[in-house]
C-alpha positions as CSV (number, residue, x, y, z in Angstrom):
1,M,-15.1,-37.0,6.2
2,S,-12.8,-36.5,3.4
3,G,-14.1,-39.5,1.4
4,S,-17.8,-39.2,2.2
5,S,-20.1,-37.9,-0.5
6,G,-22.4,-36.2,2.0
7,V,-26.2,-35.8,1.9
8,Y,-26.1,-32.7,-0.3
9,R,-25.0,-32.9,-3.9
10,V,-24.6,-30.3,-6.6
11,Q,-27.6,-30.5,-9.0
12,A,-26.6,-30.0,-12.6
13,D,-30.1,-30.2,-14.0
14,I,-32.4,-27.2,-14.7
15,N,-35.5,-27.2,-12.6
16,V,-38.3,-26.5,-15.1
17,T,-41.2,-26.8,-12.7
18,P,-41.2,-23.0,-11.7
19,L,-40.8,-22.2,-15.4
20,V,-43.8,-24.3,-16.4
21,D,-45.9,-22.8,-13.5
22,V,-45.2,-19.2,-14.7
23,M,-45.9,-20.1,-18.3
24,L,-49.3,-21.7,-17.4
25,V,-50.3,-18.7,-15.3
26,L,-49.4,-16.3,-18.2
27,L,-51.3,-18.5,-20.6
28,I,-54.4,-18.3,-18.5
29,I,-54.1,-14.5,-18.0
30,F,-53.8,-14.0,-21.8
31,M,-56.7,-16.4,-22.5
32,V,-58.9,-14.4,-20.1
33,T,-57.9,-10.9,-21.3
34,A,-57.8,-11.5,-25.0
35,P,-61.6,-11.5,-25.5
36,M,-61.8,-8.2,-23.5
37,L,-59.4,-6.4,-25.9
38,T,-61.9,-6.4,-28.8
39,A,-64.1,-3.3,-28.4
40,G,-67.5,-2.6,-29.7
41,L,-70.2,-4.8,-31.2
42,H,-69.7,-7.0,-34.2
43,V,-72.2,-6.2,-36.9
44,N,-72.5,-7.3,-40.5
45,L,-72.7,-4.2,-42.7
46,P,-74.9,-4.3,-45.7
47,K,-73.4,-3.9,-49.2
48,A,-74.3,-1.1,-51.5
49,K,-73.4,-0.8,-55.2
50,A,-73.9,3.0,-55.5
51,A,-71.8,3.8,-52.4
52,Q,-69.0,6.3,-52.8
53,K,-66.1,7.1,-50.5
54,L,-66.3,10.3,-48.6
55,D,-63.7,12.9,-49.2
56,P,-62.8,14.2,-45.8
57,K,-61.7,17.8,-45.7
58,P,-59.2,19.1,-43.2
59,P,-60.7,21.3,-40.4
60,V,-60.5,25.1,-40.3
61,I,-58.0,25.9,-37.5
62,L,-58.3,29.2,-35.7
63,T,-55.6,30.2,-33.2
64,Y,-56.4,32.6,-30.4
65,A,-53.3,34.0,-28.8
66,R,-52.9,35.3,-25.2
67,D,-52.7,38.9,-26.5
68,G,-56.0,38.6,-28.4
69,K,-54.7,38.0,-31.9
70,V,-56.7,35.6,-34.0
71,E,-55.0,33.7,-36.8
72,L,-56.4,31.7,-39.7
73,D,-53.9,30.1,-42.1
74,G,-51.1,32.2,-40.7
75,E,-52.8,35.6,-41.2
76,S,-53.9,37.8,-38.3
77,Y,-57.4,39.1,-38.1
78,D,-59.5,41.0,-35.6
79,L,-62.8,39.8,-34.2
80,A,-64.9,41.5,-36.9
81,Q,-62.9,40.2,-39.8
82,I,-62.3,36.6,-38.6
83,V,-65.9,35.5,-39.1
84,D,-65.9,36.7,-42.7
85,A,-62.5,35.0,-43.3
86,V,-63.8,31.7,-41.9
87,E,-67.0,31.9,-44.0
88,T,-64.8,32.6,-47.1
89,R,-62.6,29.6,-46.3
90,L,-65.6,27.3,-45.8
91,G,-67.5,28.4,-48.8
92,D,-70.9,26.6,-49.1
93,D,-69.8,23.7,-47.0
94,R,-71.1,24.5,-43.5
95,T,-70.5,20.9,-42.3
96,Q,-66.7,21.3,-42.2
97,P,-65.5,21.5,-38.5
98,I,-63.8,24.5,-37.1
99,H,-61.1,23.8,-34.5
100,L,-60.3,26.6,-32.0
101,R,-56.9,26.6,-30.4
102,A,-57.0,29.2,-27.6
103,D,-54.1,29.9,-25.3
104,R,-54.8,28.7,-21.7
105,D,-53.8,32.1,-20.4
106,S,-56.2,34.1,-22.7
107,S,-59.3,35.8,-21.5
108,Y,-62.2,33.4,-21.2
109,G,-64.7,36.2,-22.1
110,D,-62.8,36.9,-25.4
111,V,-62.8,33.3,-26.4
112,V,-66.5,33.1,-25.7
113,A,-67.0,36.3,-27.7
114,L,-65.2,34.7,-30.7
115,M,-67.3,31.5,-30.4
116,D,-70.5,33.6,-30.1
117,A,-69.6,35.6,-33.2
118,L,-69.1,32.3,-35.2
119,A,-72.3,30.9,-33.9
120,A,-74.3,34.0,-34.8
121,R,-73.4,33.4,-38.4
122,G,-74.4,29.7,-38.2
123,L,-71.0,28.3,-37.8
124,T,-71.8,25.9,-35.0
125,R,-69.5,22.9,-35.8
126,L,-66.9,24.2,-33.4
127,A,-64.4,22.2,-31.4
128,L,-62.0,23.4,-28.7
129,L,-58.6,21.8,-28.9
130,T,-56.7,20.9,-25.8
131,G,-53.2,19.5,-25.0
132,P,-52.5,16.1,-23.5
133,V,-52.6,15.7,-19.8
134,G,-49.3,16.2,-18.1
135,K,-47.8,18.4,-20.9
136,A,-48.5,21.8,-19.3
137,A,-46.7,24.7,-20.8
138,D,-45.6,26.0,-17.4
139,S,-44.5,23.1,-15.1
140,S,-43.8,25.4,-12.2
141,K,-47.5,25.8,-11.5
142,P,-49.5,22.7,-10.3
143,T,-52.3,21.7,-12.7
144,G,-55.8,22.5,-11.6
145,Q,-54.9,25.5,-9.5
146,A,-55.3,29.1,-10.5
147,E,-52.5,31.6,-10.2
148,R,-53.2,34.3,-7.5
149,P,-52.0,37.9,-8.1
């Protein structure tokens, strides 16, 4: 058996058949999913000669801390003063949004009282800001469960 070449030989060529199969499958997947990536309806917008660009204004950001302090532009206010300060900041533009950042451990009733005081003066463009999911401030408590005393 020392001189026989045997039935099995070492193959020095690259087998490209599996590579071609994988590439064709990926090509089909991309061809099917590519049209799904475009969102919304395609519309042809009309042209206007007198159109002007809008000047977006930054929102008014209120911060309500756990201890009941309300801040606007880095200054602390109490509940009676904050509405006047927001109105002064807005001026005549009541369309500018107000973003409320309330601590998750703050009193729900106090936050609603602040929202009610703003709404009583006609400041109804109010948004509550939240953090991203999974970025809880205290990771020792599971999300979605209330702490028991």
